[in-house]
PDB file of all heavy atoms in Angstrom:
ATOM      1  N   MET A   1     107.750  18.849 129.045  1.00  0.00           N
ATOM      2  CA  MET A   1     107.200  19.844 129.895  1.00  0.00           C
ATOM      3  C   MET A   1     108.290  20.859 130.335  1.00  0.00           C
ATOM      4  O   MET A   1     109.509  20.633 130.333  1.00  0.00           O
ATOM      5  CB  MET A   1     106.789  19.085 131.269  1.00  0.00           C
ATOM      6  CG  MET A   1     106.137  19.962 132.235  1.00  0.00           C
ATOM      7  SD  MET A   1     105.060  19.069 133.380  1.00  0.00           S
ATOM      8  CE  MET A   1     106.000  19.456 134.860  1.00  0.00           C
ATOM      9  N   ALA A   2     107.865  22.110 130.459  1.00  0.00           N
ATOM     10  CA  ALA A   2     108.619  23.198 130.717  1.00  0.00           C
ATOM     11  C   ALA A   2     109.438  23.039 132.189  1.00  0.00           C
ATOM     12  O   ALA A   2     108.754  22.509 133.020  1.00  0.00           O
ATOM     13  CB  ALA A   2     107.939  24.437 130.758  1.00  0.00           C
ATOM     14  N   THR A   3     110.585  23.286 132.152  1.00  0.00           N
ATOM     15  CA  THR A   3     111.295  23.197 133.539  1.00  0.00           C
ATOM     16  C   THR A   3     111.980  24.645 133.914  1.00  0.00           C
ATOM     17  O   THR A   3     112.026  25.473 132.991  1.00  0.00           O
ATOM     18  CB  THR A   3     112.526  22.098 133.413  1.00  0.00           C
ATOM     19  OG1 THR A   3     113.340  22.604 132.331  1.00  0.00           O
ATOM     20  CG2 THR A   3     111.971  20.762 133.129  1.00  0.00           C
ATOM     21  N   ARG A   4     112.273  24.721 135.068  1.00  0.00           N
ATOM     22  CA  ARG A   4     112.864  26.033 135.635  1.00  0.00           C
ATOM     23  C   ARG A   4     114.378  25.650 135.832  1.00  0.00           C
ATOM     24  O   ARG A   4     114.794  24.787 136.489  1.00  0.00           O
ATOM     25  CB  ARG A   4     112.206  26.345 136.819  1.00  0.00           C
ATOM     26  CG  ARG A   4     110.814  26.973 136.680  1.00  0.00           C
ATOM     27  CD  ARG A   4     110.248  27.492 137.939  1.00  0.00           C
ATOM     28  NE  ARG A   4     109.079  28.244 137.685  1.00  0.00           N
ATOM     29  CZ  ARG A   4     109.033  29.646 137.474  1.00  0.00           C
ATOM     30  NH1 ARG A   4     110.243  30.350 137.585  1.00  0.00           N
ATOM     31  NH2 ARG A   4     107.894  30.306 137.220  1.00  0.00           N
ATOM     32  N   GLN A   5     115.141  26.546 135.373  1.00  0.00           N
ATOM     33  CA  GLN A   5     116.580  26.632 135.677  1.00  0.00           C
ATOM     34  C   GLN A   5     117.013  28.095 135.965  1.00  0.00           C
ATOM     35  O   GLN A   5     116.874  28.929 135.095  1.00  0.00           O
ATOM     36  CB  GLN A   5     117.298  26.054 134.530  1.00  0.00           C
ATOM     37  CG  GLN A   5     117.232  24.681 134.206  1.00  0.00           C
ATOM     38  CD  GLN A   5     117.976  24.208 132.963  1.00  0.00           C
ATOM     39  OE1 GLN A   5     118.580  25.009 132.313  1.00  0.00           O
ATOM     40  NE2 GLN A   5     118.045  22.822 132.824  1.00  0.00           N
ATOM     41  N   ASP A   6     117.437  28.247 137.162  1.00  0.00           N
ATOM     42  CA  ASP A   6     117.973  29.520 137.497  1.00  0.00           C
ATOM     43  C   ASP A   6     116.848  30.626 137.317  1.00  0.00           C
ATOM     44  O   ASP A   6     117.014  31.743 136.792  1.00  0.00           O
ATOM     45  CB  ASP A   6     119.208  29.980 136.794  1.00  0.00           C
ATOM     46  CG  ASP A   6     120.406  29.138 137.059  1.00  0.00           C
ATOM     47  OD1 ASP A   6     120.513  28.471 138.079  1.00  0.00           O
ATOM     48  OD2 ASP A   6     121.186  28.835 136.088  1.00  0.00           O
ATOM     49  N   ARG A   7     115.679  30.327 137.894  1.00  0.00           N
ATOM     50  CA  ARG A   7     114.517  31.239 137.779  1.00  0.00           C
ATOM     51  C   ARG A   7     114.028  31.546 136.378  1.00  0.00           C
ATOM     52  O   ARG A   7     113.452  32.569 136.075  1.00  0.00           O
ATOM     53  CB  ARG A   7     114.707  32.479 138.621  1.00  0.00           C
ATOM     54  CG  ARG A   7     115.042  32.273 140.043  1.00  0.00           C
ATOM     55  CD  ARG A   7     115.074  33.537 140.821  1.00  0.00           C
ATOM     56  NE  ARG A   7     116.053  34.422 140.245  1.00  0.00           N
ATOM     57  CZ  ARG A   7     116.383  35.567 140.535  1.00  0.00           C
ATOM     58  NH1 ARG A   7     115.749  36.082 141.702  1.00  0.00           N
ATOM     59  NH2 ARG A   7     117.200  36.418 140.091  1.00  0.00           N
ATOM     60  N   ARG A   8     114.418  30.662 135.414  1.00  0.00           N
ATOM     61  CA  ARG A   8     114.000  30.902 134.042  1.00  0.00           C
ATOM     62  C   ARG A   8     113.348  29.638 133.536  1.00  0.00           C
ATOM     63  O   ARG A   8     113.593  28.465 133.909  1.00  0.00           O
ATOM     64  CB  ARG A   8     115.280  31.168 133.062  1.00  0.00           C
ATOM     65  CG  ARG A   8     115.934  32.411 133.420  1.00  0.00           C
ATOM     66  CD  ARG A   8     117.160  32.585 132.569  1.00  0.00           C
ATOM     67  NE  ARG A   8     116.697  33.017 131.195  1.00  0.00           N
ATOM     68  CZ  ARG A   8     117.555  33.216 130.265  1.00  0.00           C
ATOM     69  NH1 ARG A   8     118.883  33.174 130.500  1.00  0.00           N
ATOM     70  NH2 ARG A   8     117.152  33.481 129.054  1.00  0.00           N
ATOM     71  N   ILE A   9     112.327  29.794 132.594  1.00  0.00           N
ATOM     72  CA  ILE A   9     111.525  28.639 132.150  1.00  0.00           C
ATOM     73  C   ILE A   9     112.274  28.125 130.855  1.00  0.00           C
ATOM     74  O   ILE A   9     112.518  28.944 130.060  1.00  0.00           O
ATOM     75  CB  ILE A   9     110.077  29.132 131.867  1.00  0.00           C
ATOM     76  CG1 ILE A   9     109.422  29.411 133.120  1.00  0.00           C
ATOM     77  CG2 ILE A   9     109.332  27.933 131.046  1.00  0.00           C
ATOM     78  CD1 ILE A   9     108.000  29.967 133.043  1.00  0.00           C
ATOM     79  N   VAL A  10     112.620  26.852 130.801  1.00  0.00           N
ATOM     80  CA  VAL A  10     113.347  26.295 129.708  1.00  0.00           C
ATOM     81  C   VAL A  10     112.350  25.395 129.018  1.00  0.00           C
ATOM     82  O   VAL A  10     111.767  24.436 129.632  1.00  0.00           O
ATOM     83  CB  VAL A  10     114.488  25.536 130.121  1.00  0.00           C
ATOM     84  CG1 VAL A  10     115.204  24.901 128.965  1.00  0.00           C
ATOM     85  CG2 VAL A  10     115.490  26.501 130.925  1.00  0.00           C
ATOM     86  N   GLU A  11     112.093  25.588 127.733  1.00  0.00           N
ATOM     87  CA  GLU A  11     111.172  24.800 126.875  1.00  0.00           C
ATOM     88  C   GLU A  11     112.033  24.267 125.632  1.00  0.00           C
ATOM     89  O   GLU A  11     112.932  24.891 125.263  1.00  0.00           O
ATOM     90  CB  GLU A  11     110.023  25.611 126.382  1.00  0.00           C
ATOM     91  CG  GLU A  11     109.167  25.938 127.520  1.00  0.00           C
ATOM     92  CD  GLU A  11     107.931  26.728 127.004  1.00  0.00           C
ATOM     93  OE1 GLU A  11     108.103  27.452 125.986  1.00  0.00           O
ATOM     94  OE2 GLU A  11     106.825  26.519 127.529  1.00  0.00           O
ATOM     95  N   THR A  12     111.540  23.133 125.192  1.00  0.00           N
ATOM     96  CA  THR A  12     112.107  22.605 123.880  1.00  0.00           C
ATOM     97  C   THR A  12     111.462  23.473 122.797  1.00  0.00           C
ATOM     98  O   THR A  12     110.507  24.252 122.939  1.00  0.00           O
ATOM     99  CB  THR A  12     111.756  21.185 123.699  1.00  0.00           C
ATOM    100  OG1 THR A  12     110.292  21.081 123.599  1.00  0.00           O
ATOM    101  CG2 THR A  12     112.097  20.306 124.833  1.00  0.00           C
ATOM    102  N   PRO A  13     112.189  23.359 121.564  1.00  0.00           N
ATOM    103  CA  PRO A  13     111.657  24.266 120.501  1.00  0.00           C
ATOM    104  C   PRO A  13     110.236  23.788 120.160  1.00  0.00           C
ATOM    105  O   PRO A  13     109.354  24.593 119.718  1.00  0.00           O
ATOM    106  CB  PRO A  13     112.614  23.836 119.348  1.00  0.00           C
ATOM    107  CG  PRO A  13     113.864  23.568 120.107  1.00  0.00           C
ATOM    108  CD  PRO A  13     113.446  22.847 121.290  1.00  0.00           C
ATOM    109  N   THR A  14     109.862  22.493 120.241  1.00  0.00           N
ATOM    110  CA  THR A  14     108.463  22.137 119.909  1.00  0.00           C
ATOM    111  C   THR A  14     107.556  22.679 120.892  1.00  0.00           C
ATOM    112  O   THR A  14     106.378  23.077 120.582  1.00  0.00           O
ATOM    113  CB  THR A  14     108.456  20.588 119.912  1.00  0.00           C
ATOM    114  OG1 THR A  14     109.468  19.973 119.083  1.00  0.00           O
ATOM    115  CG2 THR A  14     107.074  20.057 119.579  1.00  0.00           C
ATOM    116  N   GLU A  15     107.827  22.721 122.199  1.00  0.00           N
ATOM    117  CA  GLU A  15     107.004  23.299 123.212  1.00  0.00           C
ATOM    118  C   GLU A  15     106.786  24.736 122.983  1.00  0.00           C
ATOM    119  O   GLU A  15     105.658  25.210 123.206  1.00  0.00           O
ATOM    120  CB  GLU A  15     107.530  23.043 124.624  1.00  0.00           C
ATOM    121  CG  GLU A  15     107.498  21.578 124.995  1.00  0.00           C
ATOM    122  CD  GLU A  15     108.252  21.298 126.315  1.00  0.00           C
ATOM    123  OE1 GLU A  15     109.114  22.212 126.702  1.00  0.00           O
ATOM    124  OE2 GLU A  15     107.903  20.429 127.071  1.00  0.00           O
ATOM    125  N   ALA A  16     107.779  25.476 122.599  1.00  0.00           N
ATOM    126  CA  ALA A  16     107.724  26.875 122.489  1.00  0.00           C
ATOM    127  C   ALA A  16     106.904  27.251 121.199  1.00  0.00           C
ATOM    128  O   ALA A  16     106.355  28.268 121.221  1.00  0.00           O
ATOM    129  CB  ALA A  16     109.230  27.439 122.249  1.00  0.00           C
ATOM    130  N   ARG A  17     106.757  26.417 120.257  1.00  0.00           N
ATOM    131  CA  ARG A  17     106.066  26.769 119.041  1.00  0.00           C
ATOM    132  C   ARG A  17     104.526  26.358 119.189  1.00  0.00           C
ATOM    133  O   ARG A  17     103.781  26.603 118.320  1.00  0.00           O
ATOM    134  CB  ARG A  17     106.563  26.001 117.826  1.00  0.00           C
ATOM    135  CG  ARG A  17     107.840  26.548 117.308  1.00  0.00           C
ATOM    136  CD  ARG A  17     108.231  25.935 115.924  1.00  0.00           C
ATOM    137  NE  ARG A  17     109.536  25.828 115.920  1.00  0.00           N
ATOM    138  CZ  ARG A  17     110.202  24.612 116.149  1.00  0.00           C
ATOM    139  NH1 ARG A  17     109.579  23.496 116.287  1.00  0.00           N
ATOM    140  NH2 ARG A  17     111.551  24.453 116.099  1.00  0.00           N
ATOM    141  N   GLN A  18     104.008  25.956 120.202  1.00  0.00           N
ATOM    142  CA  GLN A  18     102.693  25.370 120.247  1.00  0.00           C
ATOM    143  C   GLN A  18     101.677  26.510 120.655  1.00  0.00           C
ATOM    144  O   GLN A  18     100.896  26.369 121.559  1.00  0.00           O
ATOM    145  CB  GLN A  18     102.569  24.307 121.279  1.00  0.00           C
ATOM    146  CG  GLN A  18     103.243  22.948 120.839  1.00  0.00           C
ATOM    147  CD  GLN A  18     103.151  21.864 121.695  1.00  0.00           C
ATOM    148  OE1 GLN A  18     102.789  22.052 122.932  1.00  0.00           O
ATOM    149  NE2 GLN A  18     103.489  20.697 121.357  1.00  0.00           N
ATOM    150  N   ALA A  19     101.651  27.532 119.822  1.00  0.00           N
ATOM    151  CA  ALA A  19     100.722  28.619 120.162  1.00  0.00           C
ATOM    152  C   ALA A  19      99.522  28.538 119.214  1.00  0.00           C
ATOM    153  O   ALA A  19      99.695  27.929 118.102  1.00  0.00           O
ATOM    154  CB  ALA A  19     101.433  29.946 119.888  1.00  0.00           C
ATOM    155  N   GLU A  20      98.276  28.902 119.549  1.00  0.00           N
ATOM    156  CA  GLU A  20      97.203  28.819 118.707  1.00  0.00           C
ATOM    157  C   GLU A  20      97.057  30.204 118.098  1.00  0.00           C
ATOM    158  O   GLU A  20      97.034  31.283 118.810  1.00  0.00           O
ATOM    159  CB  GLU A  20      96.052  28.406 119.641  1.00  0.00           C
ATOM    160  CG  GLU A  20      96.000  27.067 120.111  1.00  0.00           C
ATOM    161  CD  GLU A  20      94.679  26.766 120.866  1.00  0.00           C
ATOM    162  OE1 GLU A  20      93.723  27.385 120.589  1.00  0.00           O
ATOM    163  OE2 GLU A  20      94.886  25.771 121.663  1.00  0.00           O
ATOM    164  N   PRO A  21      96.692  30.140 116.817  1.00  0.00           N
ATOM    165  CA  PRO A  21      96.237  31.532 116.155  1.00  0.00           C
ATOM    166  C   PRO A  21      95.039  32.112 116.754  1.00  0.00           C
ATOM    167  O   PRO A  21      94.013  31.351 116.724  1.00  0.00           O
ATOM    168  CB  PRO A  21      96.254  31.204 114.706  1.00  0.00           C
ATOM    169  CG  PRO A  21      95.981  29.790 114.604  1.00  0.00           C
ATOM    170  CD  PRO A  21      96.452  29.190 115.860  1.00  0.00           C
ATOM    171  N   GLY A  22      95.138  33.305 117.229  1.00  0.00           N
ATOM    172  CA  GLY A  22      93.893  33.907 117.886  1.00  0.00           C
ATOM    173  C   GLY A  22      93.097  34.632 116.832  1.00  0.00           C
ATOM    174  O   GLY A  22      93.229  34.622 115.617  1.00  0.00           O
ATOM    175  N   PRO A  23      92.177  35.444 117.298  1.00  0.00           N
ATOM    176  CA  PRO A  23      91.167  36.272 116.496  1.00  0.00           C
ATOM    177  C   PRO A  23      92.052  37.377 115.593  1.00  0.00           C
ATOM    178  O   PRO A  23      91.540  37.607 114.514  1.00  0.00           O
ATOM    179  CB  PRO A  23      90.249  36.893 117.336  1.00  0.00           C
ATOM    180  CG  PRO A  23      90.542  36.427 118.774  1.00  0.00           C
ATOM    181  CD  PRO A  23      91.770  35.588 118.702  1.00  0.00           C
ATOM    182  N   SER A  24      93.164  37.817 115.970  1.00  0.00           N
ATOM    183  CA  SER A  24      93.908  38.691 115.255  1.00  0.00           C
ATOM    184  C   SER A  24      94.316  38.112 113.965  1.00  0.00           C
ATOM    185  O   SER A  24      94.432  38.849 112.991  1.00  0.00           O
ATOM    186  CB  SER A  24      95.011  39.213 116.079  1.00  0.00           C
ATOM    187  OG  SER A  24      95.978  38.204 116.527  1.00  0.00           O
ATOM    188  N   VAL A  25      94.640  36.847 114.003  1.00  0.00           N
ATOM    189  CA  VAL A  25      95.120  36.261 112.641  1.00  0.00           C
ATOM    190  C   VAL A  25      93.913  36.217 111.719  1.00  0.00           C
ATOM    191  O   VAL A  25      94.161  36.487 110.566  1.00  0.00           O
ATOM    192  CB  VAL A  25      95.696  34.776 112.929  1.00  0.00           C
ATOM    193  CG1 VAL A  25      96.043  34.108 111.657  1.00  0.00           C
ATOM    194  CG2 VAL A  25      96.909  34.902 113.745  1.00  0.00           C
ATOM    195  N   LEU A  26      92.774  35.830 112.147  1.00  0.00           N
ATOM    196  CA  LEU A  26      91.651  35.794 111.326  1.00  0.00           C
ATOM    197  C   LEU A  26      91.286  37.208 110.672  1.00  0.00           C
ATOM    198  O   LEU A  26      90.952  37.396 109.649  1.00  0.00           O
ATOM    199  CB  LEU A  26      90.406  35.250 112.171  1.00  0.00           C
ATOM    200  CG  LEU A  26      89.159  35.110 111.363  1.00  0.00           C
ATOM    201  CD1 LEU A  26      89.170  34.377 110.090  1.00  0.00           C
ATOM    202  CD2 LEU A  26      88.009  34.741 112.256  1.00  0.00           C
ATOM    203  N   ALA A  27      91.313  38.229 111.670  1.00  0.00           N
ATOM    204  CA  ALA A  27      91.130  39.589 111.194  1.00  0.00           C
ATOM    205  C   ALA A  27      92.130  40.004 110.174  1.00  0.00           C
ATOM    206  O   ALA A  27      91.751  40.687 109.199  1.00  0.00           O
ATOM    207  CB  ALA A  27      91.090  40.511 112.390  1.00  0.00           C
ATOM    208  N   LEU A  28      93.400  39.682 110.347  1.00  0.00           N
ATOM    209  CA  LEU A  28      94.397  40.076 109.482  1.00  0.00           C
ATOM    210  C   LEU A  28      94.141  39.446 108.063  1.00  0.00           C
ATOM    211  O   LEU A  28      94.321  40.132 107.004  1.00  0.00           O
ATOM    212  CB  LEU A  28      95.826  39.749 109.931  1.00  0.00           C
ATOM    213  CG  LEU A  28      97.017  40.057 109.038  1.00  0.00           C
ATOM    214  CD1 LEU A  28      97.132  41.433 108.766  1.00  0.00           C
ATOM    215  CD2 LEU A  28      98.214  39.429 109.566  1.00  0.00           C
ATOM    216  N   LEU A  29      93.911  38.152 108.137  1.00  0.00           N
ATOM    217  CA  LEU A  29      93.516  37.379 106.814  1.00  0.00           C
ATOM    218  C   LEU A  29      92.394  37.921 106.137  1.00  0.00           C
ATOM    219  O   LEU A  29      92.428  38.230 104.958  1.00  0.00           O
ATOM    220  CB  LEU A  29      93.360  35.854 107.164  1.00  0.00           C
ATOM    221  CG  LEU A  29      93.008  35.059 105.974  1.00  0.00           C
ATOM    222  CD1 LEU A  29      94.069  35.010 104.932  1.00  0.00           C
ATOM    223  CD2 LEU A  29      92.690  33.603 106.461  1.00  0.00           C
ATOM    224  N   THR A  30      91.301  38.305 106.795  1.00  0.00           N
ATOM    225  CA  THR A  30      90.058  38.887 106.304  1.00  0.00           C
ATOM    226  C   THR A  30      90.342  40.286 105.618  1.00  0.00           C
ATOM    227  O   THR A  30      89.862  40.536 104.495  1.00  0.00           O
ATOM    228  CB  THR A  30      89.021  39.062 107.337  1.00  0.00           C
ATOM    229  OG1 THR A  30      88.775  37.669 107.926  1.00  0.00           O
ATOM    230  CG2 THR A  30      87.676  39.482 106.699  1.00  0.00           C
ATOM    231  N   VAL A  31      91.021  41.125 106.393  1.00  0.00           N
ATOM    232  CA  VAL A  31      91.344  42.484 105.843  1.00  0.00           C
ATOM    233  C   VAL A  31      92.264  42.350 104.609  1.00  0.00           C
ATOM    234  O   VAL A  31      92.030  43.021 103.660  1.00  0.00           O
ATOM    235  CB  VAL A  31      92.018  43.252 106.922  1.00  0.00           C
ATOM    236  CG1 VAL A  31      92.504  44.547 106.380  1.00  0.00           C
ATOM    237  CG2 VAL A  31      90.871  43.572 108.007  1.00  0.00           C
ATOM    238  N   SER A  32      93.286  41.502 104.708  1.00  0.00           N
ATOM    239  CA  SER A  32      94.182  41.457 103.547  1.00  0.00           C
ATOM    240  C   SER A  32      93.601  41.004 102.329  1.00  0.00           C
ATOM    241  O   SER A  32      93.708  41.331 101.154  1.00  0.00           O
ATOM    242  CB  SER A  32      95.418  40.674 103.914  1.00  0.00           C
ATOM    243  OG  SER A  32      95.138  39.287 104.214  1.00  0.00           O
ATOM    244  N   VAL A  33      92.693  39.803 102.395  1.00  0.00           N
ATOM    245  CA  VAL A  33      91.923  39.288 101.273  1.00  0.00           C
ATOM    246  C   VAL A  33      91.038  40.320 100.787  1.00  0.00           C
ATOM    247  O   VAL A  33      90.797  40.361  99.512  1.00  0.00           O
ATOM    248  CB  VAL A  33      91.215  38.001 101.571  1.00  0.00           C
ATOM    249  CG1 VAL A  33      90.216  37.491 100.600  1.00  0.00           C
ATOM    250  CG2 VAL A  33      92.269  36.877 101.965  1.00  0.00           C
ATOM    251  N   GLY A  34      90.230  41.049 101.570  1.00  0.00           N
ATOM    252  CA  GLY A  34      89.314  42.044 101.174  1.00  0.00           C
ATOM    253  C   GLY A  34      89.978  43.264 100.451  1.00  0.00           C
ATOM    254  O   GLY A  34      89.568  43.619  99.308  1.00  0.00           O
ATOM    255  N   LEU A  35      91.214  43.592 100.925  1.00  0.00           N
ATOM    256  CA  LEU A  35      92.018  44.527 100.181  1.00  0.00           C
ATOM    257  C   LEU A  35      92.569  44.129  98.897  1.00  0.00           C
ATOM    258  O   LEU A  35      92.442  44.919  97.852  1.00  0.00           O
ATOM    259  CB  LEU A  35      93.127  45.025 101.223  1.00  0.00           C
ATOM    260  CG  LEU A  35      94.003  46.181 100.745  1.00  0.00           C
ATOM    261  CD1 LEU A  35      93.100  47.448 100.584  1.00  0.00           C
ATOM    262  CD2 LEU A  35      95.110  46.489 101.695  1.00  0.00           C
ATOM    263  N   ALA A  36      92.932  42.911  98.779  1.00  0.00           N
ATOM    264  CA  ALA A  36      93.389  42.373  97.548  1.00  0.00           C
ATOM    265  C   ALA A  36      92.397  42.330  96.629  1.00  0.00           C
ATOM    266  O   ALA A  36      92.465  42.599  95.423  1.00  0.00           O
ATOM    267  CB  ALA A  36      94.075  41.008  97.813  1.00  0.00           C
ATOM    268  N   MET A  37      91.173  41.925  96.925  1.00  0.00           N
ATOM    269  CA  MET A  37      89.949  41.812  96.021  1.00  0.00           C
ATOM    270  C   MET A  37      89.705  43.394  95.523  1.00  0.00           C
ATOM    271  O   MET A  37      89.313  43.465  94.365  1.00  0.00           O
ATOM    272  CB  MET A  37      88.754  41.234  96.729  1.00  0.00           C
ATOM    273  CG  MET A  37      88.979  39.753  96.874  1.00  0.00           C
ATOM    274  SD  MET A  37      87.583  38.975  97.897  1.00  0.00           S
ATOM    275  CE  MET A  37      86.205  39.436  96.900  1.00  0.00           C
ATOM    276  N   LEU A  38      89.698  44.328  96.469  1.00  0.00           N
ATOM    277  CA  LEU A  38      89.425  45.667  96.113  1.00  0.00           C
ATOM    278  C   LEU A  38      90.419  46.166  95.010  1.00  0.00           C
ATOM    279  O   LEU A  38      90.098  46.743  94.014  1.00  0.00           O
ATOM    280  CB  LEU A  38      89.461  46.517  97.439  1.00  0.00           C
ATOM    281  CG  LEU A  38      89.123  48.053  97.132  1.00  0.00           C
ATOM    282  CD1 LEU A  38      87.777  48.146  96.642  1.00  0.00           C
ATOM    283  CD2 LEU A  38      89.438  48.798  98.353  1.00  0.00           C
ATOM    284  N   ILE A  39      91.647  45.911  95.265  1.00  0.00           N
ATOM    285  CA  ILE A  39      92.732  46.294  94.402  1.00  0.00           C
ATOM    286  C   ILE A  39      92.610  45.667  92.951  1.00  0.00           C
ATOM    287  O   ILE A  39      92.663  46.281  91.934  1.00  0.00           O
ATOM    288  CB  ILE A  39      94.103  46.108  94.937  1.00  0.00           C
ATOM    289  CG1 ILE A  39      94.246  47.013  96.174  1.00  0.00           C
ATOM    290  CG2 ILE A  39      95.227  46.273  93.840  1.00  0.00           C
ATOM    291  CD1 ILE A  39      95.612  46.777  96.942  1.00  0.00           C
ATOM    292  N   LEU A  40      92.326  44.436  92.969  1.00  0.00           N
ATOM    293  CA  LEU A  40      92.181  43.696  91.670  1.00  0.00           C
ATOM    294  C   LEU A  40      90.909  44.162  91.028  1.00  0.00           C
ATOM    295  O   LEU A  40      90.918  44.301  89.800  1.00  0.00           O
ATOM    296  CB  LEU A  40      92.008  42.159  91.916  1.00  0.00           C
ATOM    297  CG  LEU A  40      93.360  41.440  92.374  1.00  0.00           C
ATOM    298  CD1 LEU A  40      93.081  40.069  92.661  1.00  0.00           C
ATOM    299  CD2 LEU A  40      94.300  41.553  91.138  1.00  0.00           C
ATOM    300  N   GLY A  41      89.931  44.548  91.717  1.00  0.00           N
ATOM    301  CA  GLY A  41      88.637  45.108  91.075  1.00  0.00           C
ATOM    302  C   GLY A  41      88.914  46.411  90.520  1.00  0.00           C
ATOM    303  O   GLY A  41      88.525  46.766  89.419  1.00  0.00           O
ATOM    304  N   VAL A  42      89.694  47.286  91.077  1.00  0.00           N
ATOM    305  CA  VAL A  42      90.104  48.495  90.621  1.00  0.00           C
ATOM    306  C   VAL A  42      90.901  48.403  89.345  1.00  0.00           C
ATOM    307  O   VAL A  42      90.606  49.068  88.433  1.00  0.00           O
ATOM    308  CB  VAL A  42      90.725  49.470  91.720  1.00  0.00           C
ATOM    309  CG1 VAL A  42      91.324  50.725  91.044  1.00  0.00           C
ATOM    310  CG2 VAL A  42      89.608  49.836  92.819  1.00  0.00           C
ATOM    311  N   VAL A  43      91.906  47.527  89.374  1.00  0.00           N
ATOM    312  CA  VAL A  43      92.676  47.285  88.324  1.00  0.00           C
ATOM    313  C   VAL A  43      91.892  46.772  87.062  1.00  0.00           C
ATOM    314  O   VAL A  43      92.045  47.198  85.940  1.00  0.00           O
ATOM    315  CB  VAL A  43      93.847  46.291  88.540  1.00  0.00           C
ATOM    316  CG1 VAL A  43      94.671  45.807  87.286  1.00  0.00           C
ATOM    317  CG2 VAL A  43      94.862  47.028  89.590  1.00  0.00           C
ATOM    318  N   TRP A  44      90.969  45.809  87.283  1.00  0.00           N
ATOM    319  CA  TRP A  44      90.177  45.304  86.220  1.00  0.00           C
ATOM    320  C   TRP A  44      89.261  46.409  85.603  1.00  0.00           C
ATOM    321  O   TRP A  44      89.137  46.500  84.466  1.00  0.00           O
ATOM    322  CB  TRP A  44      89.289  44.180  86.846  1.00  0.00           C
ATOM    323  CG  TRP A  44      88.280  43.678  85.709  1.00  0.00           C
ATOM    324  CD1 TRP A  44      88.579  42.773  84.775  1.00  0.00           C
ATOM    325  CD2 TRP A  44      86.993  44.013  85.600  1.00  0.00           C
ATOM    326  NE1 TRP A  44      87.453  42.544  83.966  1.00  0.00           N
ATOM    327  CE2 TRP A  44      86.448  43.391  84.488  1.00  0.00           C
ATOM    328  CE3 TRP A  44      86.075  44.912  86.299  1.00  0.00           C
ATOM    329  CZ2 TRP A  44      85.087  43.466  84.040  1.00  0.00           C
ATOM    330  CZ3 TRP A  44      84.812  45.111  85.881  1.00  0.00           C
ATOM    331  CH2 TRP A  44      84.325  44.399  84.662  1.00  0.00           C
ATOM    332  N   PHE A  45      88.683  47.218  86.547  1.00  0.00           N
ATOM    333  CA  PHE A  45      87.876  48.315  86.097  1.00  0.00           C
ATOM    334  C   PHE A  45      88.492  49.302  85.253  1.00  0.00           C
ATOM    335  O   PHE A  45      88.100  49.683  84.253  1.00  0.00           O
ATOM    336  CB  PHE A  45      87.166  49.067  87.230  1.00  0.00           C
ATOM    337  CG  PHE A  45      86.157  50.034  86.827  1.00  0.00           C
ATOM    338  CD1 PHE A  45      84.820  49.625  86.339  1.00  0.00           C
ATOM    339  CD2 PHE A  45      86.275  51.322  86.924  1.00  0.00           C
ATOM    340  CE1 PHE A  45      83.963  50.481  86.049  1.00  0.00           C
ATOM    341  CE2 PHE A  45      85.502  52.225  86.579  1.00  0.00           C
ATOM    342  CZ  PHE A  45      84.168  51.889  86.162  1.00  0.00           C
ATOM    343  N   VAL A  46      89.749  49.664  85.592  1.00  0.00           N
ATOM    344  CA  VAL A  46      90.522  50.693  84.878  1.00  0.00           C
ATOM    345  C   VAL A  46      91.162  50.203  83.597  1.00  0.00           C
ATOM    346  O   VAL A  46      91.046  50.874  82.711  1.00  0.00           O
ATOM    347  CB  VAL A  46      91.689  51.208  85.865  1.00  0.00           C
ATOM    348  CG1 VAL A  46      92.724  51.993  85.004  1.00  0.00           C
ATOM    349  CG2 VAL A  46      91.112  52.017  87.032  1.00  0.00           C
ATOM    350  N   PHE A  47      91.590  48.987  83.568  1.00  0.00           N
ATOM    351  CA  PHE A  47      92.378  48.448  82.353  1.00  0.00           C
ATOM    352  C   PHE A  47      91.415  47.552  81.432  1.00  0.00           C
ATOM    353  O   PHE A  47      91.732  47.468  80.322  1.00  0.00           O
ATOM    354  CB  PHE A  47      93.556  47.702  82.770  1.00  0.00           C
ATOM    355  CG  PHE A  47      94.604  48.710  83.407  1.00  0.00           C
ATOM    356  CD1 PHE A  47      94.866  48.549  84.676  1.00  0.00           C
ATOM    357  CD2 PHE A  47      95.325  49.485  82.584  1.00  0.00           C
ATOM    358  CE1 PHE A  47      95.864  49.469  85.254  1.00  0.00           C
ATOM    359  CE2 PHE A  47      96.288  50.325  83.004  1.00  0.00           C
ATOM    360  CZ  PHE A  47      96.546  50.340  84.430  1.00  0.00           C
ATOM    361  N   PHE A  48      90.524  46.780  81.982  1.00  0.00           N
ATOM    362  CA  PHE A  48      89.873  45.741  81.238  1.00  0.00           C
ATOM    363  C   PHE A  48      88.407  45.846  80.925  1.00  0.00           C
ATOM    364  O   PHE A  48      87.725  45.104  80.297  1.00  0.00           O
ATOM    365  CB  PHE A  48      90.081  44.346  81.928  1.00  0.00           C
ATOM    366  CG  PHE A  48      91.598  44.022  81.995  1.00  0.00           C
ATOM    367  CD1 PHE A  48      92.162  43.959  83.137  1.00  0.00           C
ATOM    368  CD2 PHE A  48      92.257  43.698  80.905  1.00  0.00           C
ATOM    369  CE1 PHE A  48      93.465  43.678  83.342  1.00  0.00           C
ATOM    370  CE2 PHE A  48      93.586  43.338  80.965  1.00  0.00           C
ATOM    371  CZ  PHE A  48      94.168  43.340  82.261  1.00  0.00           C
ATOM    372  N   ARG A  49      87.810  47.074  81.271  1.00  0.00           N
ATOM    373  CA  ARG A  49      86.489  47.221  81.060  1.00  0.00           C
ATOM    374  C   ARG A  49      86.177  47.579  79.578  1.00  0.00           C
ATOM    375  O   ARG A  49      86.960  48.262  78.917  1.00  0.00           O
ATOM    376  CB  ARG A  49      85.680  48.256  81.891  1.00  0.00           C
ATOM    377  CG  ARG A  49      86.298  49.564  81.723  1.00  0.00           C
ATOM    378  CD  ARG A  49      85.572  50.550  82.799  1.00  0.00           C
ATOM    379  NE  ARG A  49      86.366  51.788  82.713  1.00  0.00           N
ATOM    380  CZ  ARG A  49      85.810  52.913  82.346  1.00  0.00           C
ATOM    381  NH1 ARG A  49      84.508  52.978  81.991  1.00  0.00           N
ATOM    382  NH2 ARG A  49      86.631  54.025  82.339  1.00  0.00           N
ATOM    383  N   THR A  50      85.084  47.020  78.996  1.00  0.00           N
ATOM    384  CA  THR A  50      84.942  47.374  77.572  1.00  0.00           C
ATOM    385  C   THR A  50      83.530  48.017  77.407  1.00  0.00           C
ATOM    386  O   THR A  50      82.745  47.774  78.182  1.00  0.00           O
ATOM    387  CB  THR A  50      85.004  46.033  76.766  1.00  0.00           C
ATOM    388  OG1 THR A  50      84.120  45.176  77.344  1.00  0.00           O
ATOM    389  CG2 THR A  50      86.418  45.548  76.817  1.00  0.00           C
TER     390      THR A  50
END
């Protein structure tokens, strides 16, 4: 549990890392995967279409 020392909150490294990924992480993943698919589609269309 977090403790206070000299008006500062002191946490162990394990306690400090216990954050949950919010909706911004999901949005970033979705946008990056969509952009990668778009780029790969353009590369395929330009170089490999027959």
